[in-house]
C-alpha positions as protocol buffer text, in pm:
chain_id: "A"
residue {
  index: 1
  type: MET
  ca { x: 1949 y: 1726 z: -1013 }
}
residue {
  index: 2
  type: SER
  ca { x: 1572 y: 1755 z: -1005 }
}
residue {
  index: 3
  type: ASP
  ca { x: 1386 y: 2084 z: -1022 }
}
residue {
  index: 4
  type: LEU
  ca { x: 1121 y: 1941 z: -790 }
}
residue {
  index: 5
  type: ILE
  ca { x: 1231 y: 1918 z: -426 }
}
residue {
  index: 6
  type: PRO
  ca { x: 997 y: 1781 z: -157 }
}
residue {
  index: 7
  type: THR
  ca { x: 1008 y: 1971 z: 174 }
}
residue {
  index: 8
  type: PHE
  ca { x: 912 y: 1862 z: 525 }
}
residue {
  index: 9
  type: ARG
  ca { x: 872 y: 2006 z: 872 }
}
residue {
  index: 10
  type: SER
  ca { x: 971 y: 1794 z: 1169 }
}
residue {
  index: 11
  type: ARG
  ca { x: 908 y: 1801 z: 1543 }
}
residue {
  index: 12
  type: ASP
  ca { x: 1272 y: 1688 z: 1582 }
}
residue {
  index: 13
  type: ALA
  ca { x: 1457 y: 1763 z: 1259 }
}
residue {
  index: 14
  type: ARG
  ca { x: 1788 y: 1635 z: 1393 }
}
residue {
  index: 15
  type: ALA
  ca { x: 1627 y: 1295 z: 1464 }
}
residue {
  index: 16
  type: ALA
  ca { x: 1453 y: 1310 z: 1124 }
}
residue {
  index: 17
  type: VAL
  ca { x: 1788 y: 1355 z: 946 }
}
residue {
  index: 18
  type: ASP
  ca { x: 1929 y: 1056 z: 1134 }
}
residue {
  index: 19
  type: PHE
  ca { x: 1620 y: 846 z: 1058 }
}
residue {
  index: 20
  type: LEU
  ca { x: 1612 y: 930 z: 685 }
}
residue {
  index: 21
  type: CYS
  ca { x: 1981 y: 848 z: 648 }
}
residue {
  index: 22
  type: ALA
  ca { x: 1945 y: 517 z: 832 }
}
residue {
  index: 23
  type: ALA
  ca { x: 1610 y: 414 z: 681 }
}
residue {
  index: 24
  type: PHE
  ca { x: 1646 y: 520 z: 318 }
}
residue {
  index: 25
  type: GLY
  ca { x: 2013 y: 591 z: 260 }
}
residue {
  index: 26
  type: PHE
  ca { x: 1996 y: 970 z: 236 }
}
residue {
  index: 27
  type: GLU
  ca { x: 2320 y: 1159 z: 291 }
}
residue {
  index: 28
  type: PRO
  ca { x: 2339 y: 1504 z: 449 }
}
residue {
  index: 29
  type: HIS
  ca { x: 2419 y: 1767 z: 187 }
}
residue {
  index: 30
  type: ALA
  ca { x: 2376 y: 2076 z: 408 }
}
residue {
  index: 31
  type: VAL
  ca { x: 2256 y: 2118 z: 767 }
}
residue {
  index: 32
  type: HIS
  ca { x: 2206 y: 2469 z: 908 }
}
residue {
  index: 33
  type: GLU
  ca { x: 2157 y: 2499 z: 1281 }
}
residue {
  index: 34
  type: GLY
  ca { x: 1874 y: 2704 z: 1429 }
}
residue {
  index: 35
  type: PRO
  ca { x: 1823 y: 2841 z: 1779 }
}
residue {
  index: 36
  type: GLY
  ca { x: 1805 y: 2603 z: 2073 }
}
residue {
  index: 37
  type: GLY
  ca { x: 1950 y: 2302 z: 1892 }
}
residue {
  index: 38
  type: THR
  ca { x: 1689 y: 2307 z: 1616 }
}
residue {
  index: 39
  type: ILE
  ca { x: 1764 y: 2271 z: 1246 }
}
residue {
  index: 40
  type: ALA
  ca { x: 1665 y: 2579 z: 1047 }
}
residue {
  index: 41
  type: HIS
  ca { x: 1726 y: 2409 z: 712 }
}
residue {
  index: 42
  type: ALA
  ca { x: 1866 y: 2074 z: 601 }
}
residue {
  index: 43
  type: GLU
  ca { x: 1921 y: 1927 z: 257 }
}
residue {
  index: 44
  type: LEU
  ca { x: 1952 y: 1551 z: 220 }
}
residue {
  index: 45
  type: ARG
  ca { x: 2070 y: 1381 z: -99 }
}
residue {
  index: 46
  type: LEU
  ca { x: 1959 y: 1046 z: -237 }
}
residue {
  index: 47
  type: GLY
  ca { x: 2148 y: 984 z: -560 }
}
residue {
  index: 48
  type: ASP
  ca { x: 2096 y: 1296 z: -771 }
}
residue {
  index: 49
  type: ASP
  ca { x: 1784 y: 1406 z: -583 }
}
residue {
  index: 50
  type: LEU
  ca { x: 1733 y: 1625 z: -276 }
}
residue {
  index: 51
  type: ILE
  ca { x: 1476 y: 1675 z: -7 }
}
residue {
  index: 52
  type: MET
  ca { x: 1473 y: 1966 z: 235 }
}
residue {
  index: 53
  type: LEU
  ca { x: 1351 y: 1975 z: 593 }
}
residue {
  index: 54
  type: GLY
  ca { x: 1358 y: 2182 z: 904 }
}
residue {
  index: 55
  type: SER
  ca { x: 1229 y: 2202 z: 1257 }
}
residue {
  index: 56
  type: LEU
  ca { x: 880 y: 2327 z: 1329 }
}
residue {
  index: 57
  type: PRO
  ca { x: 891 y: 2692 z: 1434 }
}
residue {
  index: 58
  type: GLY
  ca { x: 868 y: 2777 z: 1800 }
}
residue {
  index: 59
  type: PRO
  ca { x: 557 y: 2938 z: 1948 }
}
residue {
  index: 60
  type: ASP
  ca { x: 704 y: 3287 z: 1915 }
}
residue {
  index: 61
  type: ASP
  ca { x: 836 y: 3242 z: 1559 }
}
residue {
  index: 62
  type: ASP
  ca { x: 674 y: 3373 z: 1242 }
}
residue {
  index: 63
  type: ASP
  ca { x: 506 y: 3080 z: 1068 }
}
residue {
  index: 64
  type: ARG
  ca { x: 353 y: 3217 z: 750 }
}
residue {
  index: 65
  type: LEU
  ca { x: 364 y: 2879 z: 579 }
}
residue {
  index: 66
  type: GLY
  ca { x: 165 y: 2697 z: 845 }
}
residue {
  index: 67
  type: LEU
  ca { x: 312 y: 2359 z: 750 }
}
residue {
  index: 68
  type: ARG
  ca { x: 275 y: 2084 z: 1004 }
}
residue {
  index: 69
  type: ALA
  ca { x: 489 y: 1782 z: 1074 }
}
residue {
  index: 70
  type: GLY
  ca { x: 374 y: 1457 z: 922 }
}
residue {
  index: 71
  type: GLY
  ca { x: 168 y: 1588 z: 634 }
}
residue {
  index: 72
  type: GLY
  ca { x: 381 y: 1465 z: 344 }
}
residue {
  index: 73
  type: SER
  ca { x: 396 y: 1170 z: 111 }
}
residue {
  index: 74
  type: VAL
  ca { x: 677 y: 1078 z: -128 }
}
residue {
  index: 75
  type: TYR
  ca { x: 738 y: 799 z: -377 }
}
residue {
  index: 76
  type: VAL
  ca { x: 1101 y: 685 z: -404 }
}
residue {
  index: 77
  type: VAL
  ca { x: 1211 y: 477 z: -703 }
}
residue {
  index: 78
  type: VAL
  ca { x: 1459 y: 196 z: -641 }
}
residue {
  index: 79
  type: ASP
  ca { x: 1597 y: -39 z: -905 }
}
residue {
  index: 80
  type: ASP
  ca { x: 1576 y: -361 z: -705 }
}
residue {
  index: 81
  type: ASP
  ca { x: 1570 y: -529 z: -361 }
}
residue {
  index: 82
  type: VAL
  ca { x: 1251 y: -363 z: -241 }
}
residue {
  index: 83
  type: ASP
  ca { x: 1224 y: -621 z: 38 }
}
residue {
  index: 84
  type: GLY
  ca { x: 1574 y: -544 z: 165 }
}
residue {
  index: 85
  type: HIS
  ca { x: 1500 y: -172 z: 143 }
}
residue {
  index: 86
  type: HIS
  ca { x: 1181 y: -227 z: 346 }
}
residue {
  index: 87
  type: ALA
  ca { x: 1372 y: -426 z: 609 }
}
residue {
  index: 88
  type: ARG
  ca { x: 1624 y: -141 z: 642 }
}
residue {
  index: 89
  type: ALA
  ca { x: 1346 y: 118 z: 686 }
}
residue {
  index: 90
  type: VAL
  ca { x: 1170 y: -90 z: 952 }
}
residue {
  index: 91
  type: ALA
  ca { x: 1498 y: -154 z: 1137 }
}
residue {
  index: 92
  type: ALA
  ca { x: 1548 y: 224 z: 1150 }
}
residue {
  index: 93
  type: GLY
  ca { x: 1204 y: 272 z: 1308 }
}
residue {
  index: 94
  type: ALA
  ca { x: 960 y: 309 z: 1017 }
}
residue {
  index: 95
  type: GLU
  ca { x: 607 y: 180 z: 1068 }
}
residue {
  index: 96
  type: THR
  ca { x: 483 y: -45 z: 787 }
}
residue {
  index: 97
  type: VAL
  ca { x: 158 y: 79 z: 633 }
}
residue {
  index: 98
  type: LEU
  ca { x: 161 y: -149 z: 327 }
}
residue {
  index: 99
  type: PRO
  ca { x: 411 y: -439 z: 323 }
}
residue {
  index: 100
  type: PRO
  ca { x: 617 y: -520 z: 12 }
}
residue {
  index: 101
  type: ARG
  ca { x: 390 y: -644 z: -264 }
}
residue {
  index: 102
  type: ASP
  ca { x: 369 y: -683 z: -640 }
}
residue {
  index: 103
  type: THR
  ca { x: 127 y: -450 z: -818 }
}
residue {
  index: 104
  type: ASP
  ca { x: -81 y: -506 z: -1130 }
}
residue {
  index: 105
  type: TYR
  ca { x: 122 y: -233 z: -1306 }
}
residue {
  index: 106
  type: GLY
  ca { x: 449 y: -424 z: -1269 }
}
residue {
  index: 107
  type: SER
  ca { x: 602 y: -265 z: -961 }
}
residue {
  index: 108
  type: ARG
  ca { x: 723 y: -417 z: -637 }
}
residue {
  index: 109
  type: GLU
  ca { x: 665 y: -162 z: -362 }
}
residue {
  index: 110
  type: TYR
  ca { x: 585 y: -84 z: 0 }
}
residue {
  index: 111
  type: THR
  ca { x: 471 y: 211 z: 212 }
}
residue {
  index: 112
  type: VAL
  ca { x: 596 y: 311 z: 558 }
}
residue {
  index: 113
  type: ARG
  ca { x: 531 y: 599 z: 798 }
}
residue {
  index: 114
  type: ASP
  ca { x: 825 y: 791 z: 942 }
}
residue {
  index: 115
  type: PRO
  ca { x: 837 y: 907 z: 1306 }
}
residue {
  index: 116
  type: ASP
  ca { x: 677 y: 1242 z: 1210 }
}
residue {
  index: 117
  type: GLY
  ca { x: 392 y: 1068 z: 1027 }
}
residue {
  index: 118
  type: ASN
  ca { x: 500 y: 1126 z: 666 }
}
residue {
  index: 119
  type: LEU
  ca { x: 433 y: 844 z: 422 }
}
residue {
  index: 120
  type: TRP
  ca { x: 717 y: 700 z: 216 }
}
residue {
  index: 121
  type: SER
  ca { x: 626 y: 469 z: -70 }
}
residue {
  index: 122
  type: VAL
  ca { x: 920 y: 288 z: -224 }
}
residue {
  index: 123
  type: GLY
  ca { x: 910 y: 78 z: -536 }
}
residue {
  index: 124
  type: THR
  ca { x: 1043 y: -18 z: -874 }
}
residue {
  index: 125
  type: TYR
  ca { x: 777 y: 173 z: -1073 }
}
residue {
  index: 126
  type: ARG
  ca { x: 941 y: 448 z: -1276 }
}
residue {
  index: 127
  type: PRO
  ca { x: 688 y: 667 z: -1461 }
}
């Protein structure tokens, strides 16, 4: 498991969990409910890696972090079938920012925006 775990805030974390599972193949690892049907903390697994996310705090909640929804960007490495992966993400509701393409550094990749506005770049480039 990685020691680097991206984190996100979502306007509707429950919908974000459903989207990320449908679009990219994440699987719920842990989902902790918050007040009023929110998600206080969720961990989603993709292979050996995790991301964490939660609902934006309510107007009366302490928000020392000041993170907003839609301010993230992640690169996900896949071994093959970038075009099929892109089709799956779009079918789940992702907005294409950059369609699948070959790069001059040998990768096939694409970029989409999730419903919260985060950018997800997916490709075969493995640093």
